[in-house]
C-alpha positions in Angstrom: 39.0 -23.5 3.4 39.5 -22.7 -0.5 41.0 -19.4 -1.9 37.5 -17.8 -2.2 36.8 -18.6 1.5 40.1 -17.4 2.4 40.2 -14.1 0.8 36.4 -13.7 2.6 37.4 -14.2 5.8 40.3 -11.5 5.2 37.5 -9.0 4.8 36.8 -7.1 7.6 33.0 -6.7 9.4 33.1 -3.5 11.3 30.6 -3.3 14.1 29.2 -0.3 15.1 26.8 -0.2 18.6 24.2 2.7 18.7 22.7 2.1 21.8 19.2 3.7 21.7 18.6 5.5 18.6 15.3 7.1 16.6 14.9 5.1 13.6 15.1 8.1 11.2 18.4 9.0 12.0 19.7 5.2 11.4 17.6 5.1 8.3 19.2 8.0 7.0 22.8 6.8 8.3 22.3 3.4 6.8 22.0 5.5 3.1 25.1 7.2 3.7 26.9 4.2 4.5 25.7 2.2 1.8 27.0 4.8 -0.6 29.9 5.0 0.9 30.2 1.2 0.8 29.6 1.2 -2.8 32.3 3.7 -3.5 34.5 1.2 -1.2 35.4 4.4 1.2 34.6 1.8 4.2 34.3 -1.7 5.0 31.4 -4.0 5.5 29.4 -2.8 8.2 26.7 -3.9 10.8 24.8 -1.6 12.9 23.3 -2.7 16.2 20.9 -0.5 17.6 17.9 -0.3 20.0 14.9 2.0 18.6 12.2 4.1 20.6 8.8 2.8 19.6 8.2 2.9 16.1 6.1 1.0 13.2 7.9 0.2 9.5 6.2 -0.4 6.2 7.9 -2.5 3.9 7.2 -2.4 0.3 4.8 -4.9 0.2 2.9 -3.9 3.4 -0.7 -3.4 3.7 -2.3 -0.5 5.5 -4.6 -2.8 6.9 -2.1 -4.4 9.0 -1.6 -1.0 10.6 -4.3 -1.3 13.9 -6.2 1.7 15.6 -3.9 0.4 18.5 -0.9 1.8 17.1 -2.6 5.3 18.4 0.6 8.3 17.3 3.6 5.8 17.4 5.8 7.1 14.7 5.1 5.3 11.2 8.1 5.7 8.2 7.2 3.6 4.7 10.8 2.1 3.6 12.2 0.2 1.1 12.9 -2.9 2.4 10.9 -6.1 1.6 8.0 -7.3 3.5 4.9 -6.1 5.5 4.4 -4.3 8.9 7.3 -4.4 11.7 7.2 -2.8 15.1 10.4 -2.0 16.9 11.0 -0.9 20.4 13.1 -1.1 23.4 13.9 -4.7 24.5 14.4 -5.4 20.6 18.0 -5.6 18.9 18.0 -4.6 15.8 20.6 -5.3 13.2 21.4 -3.6 10.2 24.5 -5.0 7.8 25.6 -2.9 5.1 27.9 -5.7 3.2 28.8 -5.8 -0.4 27.6 -8.8 -1.8 30.6 -10.1 -4.0 30.0 -12.3 -7.3 33.4 -14.1 -6.9 32.3 -15.3 -3.6 29.1 -16.3 -5.1 27.1 -14.4 -2.5 24.9 -12.2 -4.7 21.8 -15.0 -4.0 19.4 -13.1 -1.6 17.9 -16.4 -0.5 21.2 -17.2 0.5 21.5 -13.8 2.6 18.2 -14.3 3.9 19.2 -17.7 4.9 22.4 -16.2 6.4 20.4 -13.6 8.5 18.5 -16.2 9.9 21.5 -18.7 10.9 23.5 -16.0 12.5 20.3 -15.4 15.2 20.0 -19.3 15.5 23.4 -19.7 16.4 23.1 -16.7 18.7 20.2 -17.8 20.9 21.6 -21.5 20.9 24.2 -20.2 23.0 21.8 -19.6 25.7 20.4 -23.0 25.3 17.3 -21.9 23.2 16.8 -24.3 20.1 15.2 -22.1 17.4 15.0 -22.4 13.6 13.3 -21.5 10.5 9.6 -22.1 9.2 8.9 -23.1 5.6 7.6 -20.5 3.3 8.3 -18.0 6.3 11.5 -15.7 6.8 12.4 -15.0 10.1 13.5 -17.1 13.5 10.6 -19.1 15.0 10.4 -21.3 18.1 7.9 -24.0 19.1 7.9 -26.1 15.9 7.1 -22.7 14.0 4.3 -21.5 16.0 6.1 -18.8 17.5 8.6 -16.0 15.9 11.3 -14.5 17.7 12.7 -12.5 15.1 11.9 -10.8 11.7 13.6 -9.7 8.7 13.3 -7.2 6.1 15.9 -6.1 3.8 16.9 -4.0 0.5 19.9 -4.3 -1.6 21.4 -0.9 -3.9 24.1 -1.9 -6.2 24.7 -5.4 -4.3 25.2 -3.4 -1.0 22.6 -4.4 1.7 20.5 -2.6 4.1 18.1 -3.0 7.0 18.2 -6.3 8.5 16.5 -8.3 11.3 15.3 -7.5 14.5 15.5 -10.0 17.3 12.9 -9.6 20.1 14.9 -9.9 23.4 12.9 -8.6 26.4 10.0 -6.5 24.1 7.1 -5.8 25.5 5.0 -8.2 23.4 1.8 -6.4 24.0 3.3 -3.6 21.7 2.9 -5.8 18.8 -1.0 -5.4 19.5 -0.8 -2.3 17.4 -0.2 -4.4 14.1 -0.5 -7.6 12.4 3.3 -8.5 12.3 4.4 -9.4 8.7 0.3 -9.9 8.4 -0.2 -12.3 11.1 -1.9 -12.1 14.5 0.3 -10.7 17.1 -0.2 -13.4 19.5 2.9 -15.0 17.3 5.3 -13.2 18.6 7.4 -13.9 21.4 10.6 -13.3 22.8 14.0 -14.6 24.1 13.4 -13.5 27.8 9.7 -15.2 27.5 10.9 -18.6 26.0 14.0 -19.1 28.8 11.1 -18.0 31.3 14.2 -15.4 32.8 15.3 -12.0 32.2 17.7 -11.7 29.1 19.2 -8.1 28.2 20.2 -6.7 24.5 23.2 -6.1 26.0 24.0 -9.8 26.2 23.2 -10.5 23.0 25.1 -7.8 21.1 28.5 -9.3 21.1 27.1 -12.7 20.2 25.0 -11.4 17.4 28.1 -9.5 16.4 30.5 -12.4 16.0 28.0 -15.2 14.6 27.5 -12.4 11.9 31.4 -12.4 11.3 31.2 -16.2 11.5 28.3 -16.6 9.1 29.5 -13.9 6.4 33.0 -15.3 6.5 34.3 -12.0 7.4 37.1 -11.0 10.0 35.2 -9.1 12.9 36.4 -5.7 14.2 34.7 -3.8 16.9 35.5 0.0 17.0 
C-alpha cells in the first residue's frame, strides 16, 4: 500500500443511521453537513435512511417522466444529476458527504460514481446476488443489464459530495409506476428481495453497505 493509500485509510468515515425520515428534512441535513465538511468541522460522513414515499427530480429531469399515477406523492426538485427517481419504504438510501481530495486523486466524478456502484455490487454479492454495471448507464444492474437494482444521482459542492444512491431492498416495485425512472419504463426496476426470491430487510444491508463504503473509499469505518 502506497503512502497516499495509507493516508486515505487513516481518514474516518462516520456512519449516521437516520432510520425512517422525511426527504426534505434529510436534504436540509445534507446541506448543513456539506457546509460543515467544507470547513473541516466534521469527518467524511455517510447518511443511511429510508424515506416515506417521495419523488425527486434531478437537474436533467423531464417533467413528463412524472406520471399521473404519482397522485399527491411529495415532489422535490433538487441539485443532483439525473432524471426522476422514486424513494420509499424498503429502499436503502445512502448519502455520502465525502471530501474528494486532490492529493489522493479522488477529484474524478466518474471514478466516484463507479465507486458508489462498486460498494453496492459488493454488498449484494454477500447475499449471493450477482450484480454489475450496464454500459452507458449509471446504477447497478442484474440479469445482464435487463433489470435495475439501484439508482445513483450525485452533486458536488467545492469537492464535497452529496445525494448518492438508492438500493431497492424490499421496495414495493409497483410504486415505480408513478414515474419513468431515469426515463425508463417502470418494469425495469427490481429489488434484492425479488431477485433472491426471499424477504431481505433494509436492516440486514445497512451494516454491509457501511462496511463496503469505507472499504471502497479507503476510509476507516466509524459507527456512532
